[in-house]
FITORBA-97272 format. One record per residue (C-alpha): x, y, z. Coordinates in steps of 0.001 Angstrom, whole numbers, plus 500000, padded with zeros to 6 digits. Layout:
// FITORBA-97272
XYZ;...
This chain:
// FITORBA-97272
817595063269706036;814664060173706609;814129062137710062;812584065601708064;811175063186705112;809100060769706827;807452062733710031;805585064646707433;804794062230704111;804700058696705862;801124058707706462;799970060597703929;798523059726700947;800187060319697741;796924061808696184;796942064309698740;800143065539698152;800359068533695970;802902070843694606;801642073845697098;802027071763699719;805635070662698854;806512074168698447;805527075224701779;807262072125703403;810486073244701577;809583076878702760;809522075519706402;812558073402706210;814612076376704943;813977078644708095;815936075665710303;817856073793708261;820922074679706168;819831074929701705;822011071958701165;820183069746703520;817104071182701959;817792070100698622;818887066335699655;815382066170701592;813344067286697960;815670064744695739;814645062209697849;810822063288698428;811072063501694475;812659060530693764;810186058678695655;807413060496693645;808719059977690534;808573056255691247;805085056852692057;804617058508688325;806560055698686748;804661052895688702;800954054993687712;800166055492691095;799673059462690778;800052061775687156;802859063760687470;805374064529690334;804458067306692498;807916067945693512;808627069104689696;808701072990689570;809244073694693580;811460076432694275;814525075801696412;816705078369698332;820719078723696931;823040076695698438;825429079299699990;828856078459698293;832011077509700919;835936077114700308;835733073576700098;833136073645696853;834340073016693857;837616071538694735;840613070758691893;843430068380691471;845852068350689448;846574065319687097;850078064656688696;847891064266692231;845651061858690698;848296059960689072;850903059699691437;849035060218695076;845388059179695031;844992056065692621;847778054502694224;846404054961697451;842783053202696075;842044049741697113;842438047405693597;838906046804693588;837998050161693100;841327051603691757;839535051560687850;836534053780689219;838368056589690861;840317056894687552;837207056628684986;836342059500686855;839028061101686311;839716060550683193;836361060963681804;834556063829684204;831649060671684466;829359061365687446;829277058828690370;825851057277689030;827094057098685799;830335055123686753;828232052781689432;825773052096685852;828627051557683500;828555047992682298;830535046307679616;829025046465677260;829261049928677174;832759049891677061;835031049606673775;838496049225674929;839342048682671571;838943051613670132;838972053756673581;835436054731673957;832491054450676463;828670055321675568;827118056871678603;823475054845678544;822422054580682166;822996055808685495;822668053888688814;820239055730691433;821004055081695289;817901056372697340;817652054968701121;820169052954700429;818445051010697963;820746050896694448;818473050757690981;819243050785687120;817806053891685569;818575053003681499;818498056668680865;820925059302682084;819755062759683554;819160064447680260;819238063768676625;822926065341676397;824155062675679325;823659060109676286;826806060466674540;830029058863673786;833006059687675983;836615059002674484;839249057151677269;842300058129678274;845407055568677930;845718055443681366;841784054688682172;842403051955679181;845112050187681377;842956050539684910;839307049234683255;841585046131681188;843686045302684385;840623045243686374;838400043138684123;841009040759684679;841005040322688103;837302040798688761;834352039012687397;831463041725685806;828407041622687983;824575041335687177;823652042707683658;827635042695683187;828189045789685387;831448046678685539;832009048041689345;830710045475692166;831356045409696288;833242042259697336;829851040632697519;828652041430694096;826539043484694544;826242047312692984;828481049735695007;826500051888697075;828063055414697108;827413056349701149;829375052964701602;832150053622699060;832608057401700719;833061055879704158;834776052628703426;837272053603700181;837039057011699368;837824058826702556;840274056237703887;842110056695700334;842380060381700605;843765059988703753;846658057594703027;847113060197699817;847816062666701742;844889065146700284;843075065032703754;844646065854706947;848316064546707508;850322062181708687;853752062382710084;855562059062711790;858138061149714448;859331057840715938;859016054166716466;855417053210717691;854818056932717513;852729058884715004;851391062153714561;847783063283712999;846750066846711644;843579067892710273;841149070690710729;837448070582711930;834144071608710073;834885075499711407;838618075589710037;840442074996713074;843491072758713577;844286069299715463;846492066933716314;846846063889718030;849499061206718483;848862057684717750;850890054278718428;849623052520714217;849608054325711289;846185052476711516;844497054212713850;845760057668712294;844108056472709547;840836055645711211;840915059008713268;841609061216710333;838717059588708276;836190060421711179;837210064138712090;839166065690709112;836892067976707312;837449069613704065;837474066485701461;838237066578697832;834876064687696646;834340062053694541;832256064568692182;835430067186692296;837209064856689901;834369065974687684;835362069455688660;839008068484687637;838424067057684662;836508070454682868;839229072553684168;842054070582682519;840081070187678983;839380073753679104;842822075135680485;844374072320677466;842417074599674756;839998071851674090;837123074212672394;834137074863675190;831612072698673200;833822069896673294;834079069815676395;830460070355677189;829546067362674599;831694065448676776;830470066474680065;826664065813679110;825694069405679484;822861070959677131;824242074169677166;828284075278677210;827005078054679621;826498075295682139;830159073793681580;831695077297681855;829558078478685469;829927074828686643;833067073382686482;835900075266685539;838332076787687170;840897079021686952;844243077181685567;847357077385687252;849276079641684942;846287081644684375;848165084919684780;851383084436682674;848951083652679844;846566085937680034;849382088320679910;850979086847677594;848434087792674989;849421091748675395;852914090893674841;853233092561671861;850751096008672704;853449098480673942;852561102043675225;856472102843674743;858232101697671431;861025099621671997;864529101087671175;865746101238667882;868998099147667283;872282100456666475;872554099124662329;875686096837662634;878356095964659830;876423093166658300;873477095763657781;875567098345655829;
């Protein structure tokens, strides 16, 4: 993204960057880049300018109100994992140091920044609750702490499922807190970087869990890798060790479950279980229930049968009357 941002704004004084210039730049980018890339360029630029506003170098953020082209949805967008897959496949495949992080996202619907920025003073394992009061923000590889979530509704209290409490308790026993009581840290003790986590932890875990590509042991020192590329084409290749297969699938396989899809899954589970939508919106940190319905819910597996059951007693043809029995007379 920096290859698109720095050439345009790297030598421009902050006071010379106005809303119209940003809008024209974004519109021009849209003629040669996909909407998702344009949106990320805008996000990065806005983050820098927001910092300048905070430091009182400029009076306002000119990125605010800029119109972006809508991102086209793909088949791989907003995937949903089942609770069974989370517990029995994904979590066992995640390295011990980050298992509680993945479990927390799946069991509470927290965003990445809310998970990465969680501190022990916001957790109460005894009452099984956590308070979302801060987030971690990563810009150009640098992680900074932000004291408030992205919206007023983001400041919330979220109940912790039992399995998440168990994971956090074990994590606390094994790994010391980071600076200011940070719950999740890298091996060096620093805050967890999203880009590094995705490459080194998330994608390898998906491969081991059988959720990204496929590994088949076909003989001694003989493993087959199967995967899809970005165009949906099927590929396969033979390797002599399982480690080589995993490394190859991490590099080449496409269509992965995203970390943010754990949030999509969480909302879908709650709605499918009959939790009122206003309660789902509250724990998700949404200001409007329409956001929850439009963005984070998906058809449940038993949707069709549940819908039919609503009309089970509505019949066009009355049921035939039963013949009286001796007991009735």
